[in-house]
C-alpha positions as CSV (number, residue, x, y, z in Angstrom):
1,M,38.9,23.6,-199.5
2,K,36.5,22.1,-196.9
3,Q,36.5,23.6,-193.4
4,R,36.9,20.9,-190.8
5,S,35.8,21.1,-187.2
6,P,38.6,22.2,-184.8
7,H,37.7,19.4,-182.4
8,T,39.5,16.0,-182.6
9,P,37.2,13.7,-184.5
10,L,35.8,10.7,-182.7
11,R,35.7,7.2,-184.1
12,G,32.3,6.2,-185.7
13,E,31.4,3.9,-182.9
14,S,32.1,6.6,-180.3
15,I,30.0,9.2,-182.2
16,V,27.1,6.7,-182.4
17,A,27.5,6.1,-178.6
18,A,27.4,9.8,-178.0
19,L,24.4,10.3,-180.2
20,T,22.6,7.5,-178.5
21,Q,23.3,9.0,-175.0
22,L,21.7,12.3,-176.2
23,G,18.6,10.6,-177.6
24,Y,19.3,10.7,-181.3
25,F,17.8,7.3,-181.9
26,Q,14.8,7.5,-179.6
27,F,12.3,7.5,-182.5
28,A,13.9,4.6,-184.5
29,A,12.2,1.3,-184.6
30,V,14.0,-1.4,-182.6
31,E,14.4,-3.6,-185.8
32,H,16.1,-0.8,-187.6
33,L,18.5,0.4,-184.9
34,D,21.5,-1.8,-185.4
35,V,21.7,-1.3,-189.2
36,L,21.1,2.4,-188.8
37,Q,23.8,2.9,-186.2
38,Q,26.2,0.9,-188.3
39,E,25.5,3.0,-191.4
40,M,26.0,6.2,-189.4
41,A,29.3,5.0,-187.9
42,T,30.6,4.0,-191.3
43,S,29.6,7.4,-192.9
44,Y,31.2,9.2,-190.0
45,D,34.5,7.3,-190.3
46,T,34.5,7.8,-194.1
47,A,33.5,11.4,-194.5
48,R,32.3,12.9,-191.2
49,V,28.8,13.3,-192.6
50,L,25.4,12.8,-191.1
51,T,23.3,10.1,-192.9
52,S,20.4,7.8,-192.4
53,L,18.7,4.8,-194.0
54,Y,15.2,5.1,-195.6
55,E,12.1,3.1,-196.0
56,E,11.9,1.9,-199.6
57,A,8.1,2.4,-199.9
58,T,7.7,5.8,-198.2
59,N,11.3,7.3,-198.2
60,A,10.8,7.9,-194.4
61,P,14.2,8.0,-192.6
62,Y,14.7,5.2,-190.1
63,C,15.8,7.8,-187.5
64,F,12.8,10.1,-188.1
65,R,15.2,13.0,-188.0
66,L,17.1,13.5,-191.3
67,Y,14.8,14.3,-194.2
68,D,15.5,15.2,-197.8
69,C,14.4,18.8,-198.6
70,D,15.0,19.7,-202.3
71,G,14.8,23.5,-202.4
72,E,13.4,23.5,-205.9
73,D,10.6,21.0,-205.0
74,L,9.8,23.0,-201.9
75,F,9.6,26.2,-203.9
76,E,7.2,24.8,-206.5
77,V,3.4,24.6,-206.2
78,G,2.5,21.6,-204.0
79,G,6.0,21.2,-202.7
80,L,5.4,22.8,-199.3
81,V,2.5,20.5,-198.5
82,D,4.5,17.5,-199.6
83,Q,7.4,18.5,-197.3
84,L,5.0,18.9,-194.4
85,A,3.5,15.5,-195.0
86,A,7.0,14.0,-195.1
87,I,8.0,15.4,-191.7
88,Q,4.7,14.8,-190.0
89,P,5.8,11.4,-188.6
90,T,8.4,13.2,-186.5
91,F,5.8,15.6,-185.2
92,D,3.7,12.6,-184.3
93,Q,6.7,11.1,-182.4
94,L,7.1,14.3,-180.5
95,G,3.4,14.6,-179.7
96,V,3.2,17.9,-181.5
97,P,0.2,18.6,-183.8
98,L,0.9,19.5,-187.4
99,T,-2.2,20.4,-189.5
100,W,-2.2,22.8,-192.4
101,S,-4.8,24.6,-194.6
102,D,-5.2,27.5,-197.0
103,D,-2.0,26.7,-199.0
104,H,-2.3,29.7,-201.3
105,W,-0.3,31.5,-204.1
106,S,-1.2,35.1,-205.1
107,L,-2.3,35.6,-208.7
108,D,1.0,37.1,-209.6
109,Q,2.8,34.3,-207.8
110,Q,4.9,36.8,-205.8
111,R,3.5,35.6,-202.4
112,H,2.8,32.1,-201.0
113,T,1.0,31.7,-197.7
114,I,-0.2,28.8,-195.6
115,V,-1.8,28.2,-192.2
116,L,-0.1,25.8,-189.8
117,N,-2.1,24.7,-186.7
118,G,-4.3,27.7,-187.1
119,K,-1.4,30.3,-187.5
120,P,-0.8,32.0,-190.8
121,Y,2.7,32.0,-192.3
122,T,4.4,33.5,-195.4
123,A,6.0,30.6,-197.3
124,F,7.5,32.8,-200.0
125,E,7.4,36.5,-201.0
126,G,9.5,38.1,-203.7
127,D,10.8,37.7,-207.2
128,L,10.2,34.2,-208.5
129,N,13.3,34.5,-210.7
130,S,15.7,35.5,-208.0
131,P,18.7,33.1,-207.7
132,R,17.9,32.8,-204.0
133,S,14.2,31.9,-204.4
134,W,14.7,28.2,-203.5
135,A,16.8,29.2,-200.5
136,L,14.2,31.7,-199.3
137,A,11.5,29.0,-199.5
138,T,13.7,26.7,-197.4
139,K,14.5,29.5,-194.9
140,L,10.9,30.4,-194.4
141,F,9.9,26.7,-194.1
142,V,12.5,26.1,-191.4
143,E,11.4,29.2,-189.5
144,M,7.7,28.3,-189.6
145,V,8.4,24.7,-188.5
146,N,10.6,25.9,-185.7
147,D,8.0,28.4,-184.6
148,Q,5.5,25.6,-184.2
149,L,7.9,23.5,-182.3
150,A,8.7,26.4,-180.0
151,L,5.0,27.2,-179.5
152,H,4.4,23.6,-178.4
153,R,7.4,23.7,-176.1
154,S,9.4,21.0,-177.9
155,S,13.1,21.0,-177.3
156,E,13.6,19.9,-180.9
157,R,14.4,22.3,-183.8
158,V,14.9,21.8,-187.5
159,Y,18.3,22.7,-189.0
160,P,19.1,22.8,-192.8
161,L,22.0,21.0,-194.4
162,L,23.4,22.0,-197.8
163,G,20.8,23.4,-200.1
164,G,19.3,23.4,-203.6
165,N,18.6,20.0,-205.0
166,D,21.0,18.5,-202.3
167,G,19.2,20.1,-199.4
168,C,18.2,18.2,-196.2
169,L,16.6,19.0,-192.9
170,V,17.4,17.4,-189.5
171,F,15.5,17.5,-186.2
172,L,17.9,18.1,-183.3
173,T,17.9,19.1,-179.6
174,P,20.5,21.8,-178.7
175,P,22.9,19.2,-177.2
176,L,22.6,17.0,-180.4
177,Y,23.2,20.1,-182.5
178,E,26.3,21.0,-180.5
179,L,27.7,17.5,-180.7
180,I,27.2,17.3,-184.5
181,R,28.5,20.9,-185.1
182,H,31.7,20.1,-183.2
183,H,32.5,16.7,-184.7
184,F,31.0,16.5,-188.2
185,D,32.1,18.1,-191.4
186,A,31.5,21.8,-191.0
187,D,30.4,22.4,-194.6
188,E,28.0,19.5,-195.0
189,G,26.7,19.6,-191.4
190,P,23.5,21.2,-190.0
191,K,23.5,24.9,-189.4
192,E,21.2,27.3,-187.5
193,I,19.0,29.0,-190.0
194,G,20.5,32.5,-189.7
195,L,24.0,31.2,-190.3
196,W,22.9,29.0,-193.2
197,W,21.2,32.0,-194.8
198,Q,24.2,34.2,-194.2
199,E,26.6,31.8,-195.7
200,L,24.6,31.7,-199.0
201,G,26.0,35.2,-199.6
């Protein structure tokens, strides 16, 4: 049974107005704004879930906030770099650099490291066959991205939604996160990374 927010749900048009006031759509192109807001209002009224529309050629979200993040793809060789390339447009919008180098797996494939903006990070470490390996790759990815956002004094942070092959990431400021946490579906909404990891059991 799904856990719903204890707050009285707003109507879709009201939630879109609240998101707009808090800057959710500030990165969206003007020509995409109306259709994006209509889609989000409809999805909210239907299921209280966060959604976006995506460019057909690049799969970039119109909002430059909500990205697919397949845990399996992220865990596999090359997936980390692909995910960084996918979210780079949002870093560009924020004026935050995002460069990477030295994407490296150890010979026994028990450790994966990468350098972001000159700082080394562990992208995976442990048993490849663990049932939580995809989730660990997602957790460490979110933590390294958020570390870079913090180092560059951005108010935005990345939050995971769901997981596995259905995983997503969303860029939110604290006020946006609180609004969505209180009014969207609690199971399918974004979570702080510590809570997301804890709930995996």
